[in-house]
C-alpha positions as CSV (number, residue, x, y, z in Angstrom):
1,M,35.8,39.4,47.3
2,T,36.9,42.9,46.4
3,F,39.5,45.0,48.1
4,R,40.2,48.7,47.8
5,F,43.7,50.0,47.3
6,Y,44.9,52.0,50.3
7,P,47.8,54.5,50.4
8,V,50.7,53.1,52.3
9,N,50.3,55.5,55.2
10,S,46.7,54.7,55.9
11,W,47.0,51.2,57.3
12,V,47.0,50.9,61.1
13,C,47.2,47.7,63.0
14,S,46.5,47.1,66.6
15,A,47.5,44.4,69.0
16,H,45.2,41.5,69.8
17,G,42.6,42.5,67.2
18,S,41.9,42.9,63.6
19,A,42.4,46.5,62.7
20,G,43.3,47.0,59.1
21,P,43.2,49.3,56.1
22,D,40.2,51.2,57.4
23,G,42.4,52.5,60.2
24,R,40.2,51.3,63.1
25,R,41.8,49.9,66.1
26,A,40.7,46.9,68.0
27,R,40.9,46.3,71.7
28,G,44.4,46.7,73.2
29,G,45.1,50.0,71.5
30,F,48.6,49.3,70.2
31,A,49.0,51.0,66.9
32,M,51.8,50.5,64.4
33,D,52.7,53.0,61.7
34,W,52.3,50.6,58.8
35,G,53.0,53.3,56.3
36,L,56.5,53.8,57.7
37,V,57.0,50.0,57.9
38,I,56.0,49.3,54.4
39,L,57.9,52.3,53.0
40,C,61.0,51.0,54.7
41,L,60.4,47.5,53.4
42,I,60.3,49.0,49.9
43,M,63.5,50.9,50.4
44,V,65.3,47.8,51.8
45,E,63.9,45.4,49.2
46,S,64.4,47.5,46.0
47,G,65.4,51.0,46.8
48,G,61.9,52.0,45.5
49,N,62.3,50.3,42.1
50,N,58.8,49.1,41.0
51,A,60.4,47.0,38.1
52,A,63.0,45.3,40.3
53,V,63.5,41.6,39.7
54,G,65.6,39.6,42.1
55,D,66.3,36.2,43.5
56,S,67.0,34.8,40.1
57,G,63.8,36.1,38.7
58,R,61.6,34.8,41.5
59,A,61.1,38.1,43.4
60,L,59.2,40.9,41.7
61,G,58.5,44.6,42.2
62,C,59.3,47.2,44.8
63,L,58.6,44.7,47.6
64,Q,60.4,41.8,45.9
65,I,57.3,39.6,46.2
66,H,57.6,35.8,45.6
67,A,54.8,33.8,44.0
68,G,54.2,32.0,47.3
69,V,53.2,35.3,49.0
70,V,50.7,35.9,46.2
71,Y,49.4,32.4,46.5
72,D,48.9,32.8,50.3
73,V,47.1,36.1,49.9
74,N,44.8,34.7,47.3
75,R,44.1,31.6,49.4
76,I,43.4,33.5,52.6
77,Y,41.4,36.4,51.2
78,G,39.9,34.9,48.0
79,T,41.6,37.5,45.8
80,S,43.0,36.8,42.3
81,F,46.3,38.6,42.2
82,K,48.9,37.3,39.8
83,H,52.6,37.2,40.5
84,E,53.1,39.9,37.8
85,D,50.9,42.3,39.8
86,A,53.9,42.7,42.1
87,K,55.4,45.1,39.5
88,D,52.5,47.5,40.1
89,R,53.2,49.6,43.2
90,Q,49.6,49.8,44.5
91,K,49.0,46.1,44.0
92,S,52.4,45.3,45.5
93,V,51.6,47.3,48.6
94,Q,48.1,45.8,48.9
95,I,49.5,42.3,48.7
96,C,52.0,43.2,51.4
97,Q,49.3,44.7,53.6
98,L,47.1,41.7,53.3
99,Y,50.0,39.2,53.9
100,L,51.2,41.1,57.0
101,R,47.7,41.7,58.3
102,H,47.1,38.0,58.3
103,Y,50.4,36.8,59.7
104,C,50.9,39.6,62.2
105,H,47.4,38.8,63.5
106,D,48.3,35.1,63.6
107,Y,51.5,36.0,65.6
108,E,49.4,38.1,68.1
109,R,46.8,35.3,68.5
110,R,49.5,32.7,69.1
111,T,51.8,34.7,71.4
112,K,49.3,37.1,73.0
113,K,51.9,39.8,72.2
114,P,51.5,42.8,69.9
115,A,53.1,42.6,66.5
116,T,55.8,45.2,66.2
117,P,57.7,46.6,63.2
118,E,60.4,44.1,63.9
119,I,57.9,41.2,63.9
120,A,56.3,42.5,60.6
121,A,59.7,42.9,58.9
122,R,61.0,39.5,60.0
123,I,57.7,37.9,58.8
124,W,58.0,39.7,55.4
125,N,61.6,38.5,55.0
126,G,61.3,35.0,56.5
127,G,57.7,33.9,56.0
128,P,55.0,33.3,58.5
129,I,57.4,32.2,61.2
130,G,60.2,34.5,60.1
131,F,60.2,36.2,63.5
132,R,61.7,33.0,64.9
133,K,64.5,32.7,62.4
134,S,67.9,34.2,63.2
135,A,68.5,34.6,59.5
136,T,66.0,37.5,59.6
137,D,68.0,39.5,62.2
138,K,70.2,41.3,59.6
139,Y,67.1,42.2,57.5
140,W,65.4,43.7,60.6
141,A,68.6,45.7,61.3
142,L,68.4,47.2,57.7
143,V,64.7,48.0,58.1
144,K,65.2,49.6,61.5
145,E,68.0,51.7,60.1
146,A,65.7,52.8,57.3
147,M,63.0,53.7,59.8
148,A,65.3,55.8,61.8
149,A,66.5,57.6,58.7
150,Q,62.9,58.3,57.7
151,K,62.0,59.6,61.2
152,K,65.0,62.0,61.1
153,G,64.4,63.2,57.6
């Protein structure tokens, strides 16, 4: 399976459906500005540093991607990303898009509620059920602050 790379600001997601990088919305009509969300995840995770290495060498790139995220994306979508690909901004963003697309859709299917920037950020920080973990509350506060600053600026 081949995936195209999409600019951060082109990915739109809608509630209760599978809208994705093509920007189409499914039923429900809720749209999230994924470009803003992912930009703010990048700012919180690495300050925009594509070569960032964190978590004792286990998190790589601008989005501080762990090998388990790459494994999940490859398993779900049949892709062949390597953990080292997280150091490439385009590939890092695509891995994030695919991961969040899957797990936000899963959240919507299970809860019958639209995924929001908060849900996406907490999943990114805490894994597929990160939205349930109180440990992701502080991370969401940082992302929300970054989103507010981007909207002002």
